[in-house]
C-alpha positions, 0 to 999 in steps of 0.5 A: 479475490484479494486475500487480506489475511495473507496481505496483513501477515506479510505486512507484519513479517516485513514491517521492520526488515526488508524482503531480499527479493525486493530492492530497498528504496529507503535511500532513494526516495523511500520504501513505503509504496514498494512495501505497500505494493509487496503487501498488495502482491501478497494478497493478490499474487498477480502482477500487471506487466503492461509497460505503461499502465501496469503494476509489476516488479522484476528488479529495481531497474525493471518495475512499473512506476505504480510499484514504487510511486505514491500517486502512480499506485493510486492511479493504477488501483483506481483505474485498473480493469485488467490483471492485478488489484483494483480499488476505490477511494473510500471513507475511513469507516469502509477500510479493512485490514490490507487496505492502503491509506496514502498520506500528505503530512508535510505539504498537500502532496501525497507521499506516504503509503501505510498499510492498514493492519488492524482496526481496533474498535470504533473506526477513528484515527486512534483505532486504525493501525498501520504498518509501513516502511521508510518510517518503519512501523507496525500496529502504529495508530494513524493518529500518530501522523501529522496528517494534512490530507489522506486518501483511503484506498479500499481494495475491492479485489484482484483480477487474474490475467 
């Protein structure tokens, strides 16, 4: 199963700093999906080492595209039938802490992957609170983003190898 408590605790711990076990991609495209993947890994503790369709991190130069790429992460989560986390696109009302919301804020291209850390009340853009890297934040309302499009990703679980 996906351990949402571990995932959210990890998000809070590293929201404003960087875990030295992972490269910081801030200066080469952004660190948000790397952070989201770290959070998912904290809740799953399983990587998928398939070179083409997997989700893994060994080093900055040996990782899957899905570990750091916004669209690639969504593709992996939505199609994964092997080891690692898997999920579905959902309604905002189906989100839980530890889920991911991918955002398009500048154009209609998804480019940011905040992690849900809390839902404080009736579900709305004001009550869904997120943590993220690149634009470091924790407990930030989703409403604070200028959202053109969003892709809420509910993590259904995690498969072991």
